[in-house]
C-alpha positions in Angstrom: -19.9 1.7 1.2 -18.1 -1.4 1.6 -20.1 -4.8 1.3 -19.2 -8.1 1.5 -19.2 -10.1 -1.6 -18.2 -13.5 -0.5 -17.0 -15.4 2.6 -15.7 -18.9 3.3 -14.7 -20.4 6.6 -11.3 -21.3 7.3 -11.1 -23.8 10.3 -12.9 -23.3 13.7 -13.1 -19.6 14.1 -11.7 -18.2 10.9 -13.6 -16.5 7.8 -12.2 -15.6 4.8 -13.9 -12.4 3.4 -14.3 -10.9 0.0 -15.2 -7.3 0.0 -16.7 -4.9 -2.8 -13.5 -2.9 -3.4 -11.5 -6.5 -4.3 -9.8 -6.8 -0.9 -9.7 -10.0 0.8 -8.9 -10.6 4.5 -9.1 -13.6 6.6 -10.1 -12.6 10.5 -9.6 -15.0 13.4 -12.9 -14.5 15.6 -11.4 -16.0 18.5 -10.6 -12.5 20.3 -14.5 -11.8 19.8 -15.8 -14.9 21.8 -16.1 -14.4 25.4 -18.1 -15.9 28.3 -21.1 -13.7 27.6 -24.4 -15.3 26.4 -24.0 -13.6 22.9 -20.7 -14.9 21.7 -20.1 -17.8 23.9 -22.2 -20.3 21.5 -19.6 -19.5 19.0 -16.9 -21.6 20.6 -18.8 -24.6 19.3 -17.4 -25.1 15.9 -20.9 -26.6 14.5 -22.2 -23.2 15.7 -19.8 -20.9 14.2 -20.4 -22.6 11.0 -24.1 -21.3 11.0 -22.7 -17.9 10.1 -24.8 -16.3 7.3 -24.4 -13.0 5.2 -27.2 -10.3 5.2 -29.0 -9.2 2.0 -26.6 -7.1 0.1 -23.6 -8.2 2.1 -24.4 -5.6 4.8 -22.6 -7.9 7.4 -22.6 -11.3 9.0 -24.6 -12.9 11.7 -25.5 -16.0 13.7 -28.8 -17.4 14.7 -28.7 -15.5 18.0 -28.2 -12.0 16.2 -24.7 -11.6 17.0 -23.2 -9.9 13.9 -20.7 -7.7 12.5 -20.9 -5.0 10.0 -18.8 -5.2 6.8 -16.9 -1.8 7.8 -15.7 -3.1 11.2 -14.5 -6.2 9.4 -12.8 -4.3 6.4 -11.0 -2.2 8.9 -10.2 -4.5 11.4 -6.5 -5.4 12.2 -5.6 -8.1 14.2 -3.1 -7.1 17.3 0.3 -8.1 16.0 3.2 -9.0 18.2 6.3 -7.4 16.9 9.7 -8.8 18.0 12.4 -5.9 18.4 16.1 -6.9 18.4 18.3 -5.3 20.7 21.2 -3.6 19.3 24.6 -4.5 20.6 
């Protein structure tokens, strides 16, 4: 099972994760923040910095119990915009 071995904040809403399999990934949490009561507090940079790691690296969480499991974070890929050139 994948676990988070370390993490560090990278800007207002990005976190760099290191996983037990040696991979590293930076995730922008902006897409996970909406108008709902659970995720909206993360818009405040001071609140976002309150992120913590569950025991044994089994996920991250904020004081209001908004959380993410390591498997999701490890497999998550942000939507990528691809520019395709037309052939003449």
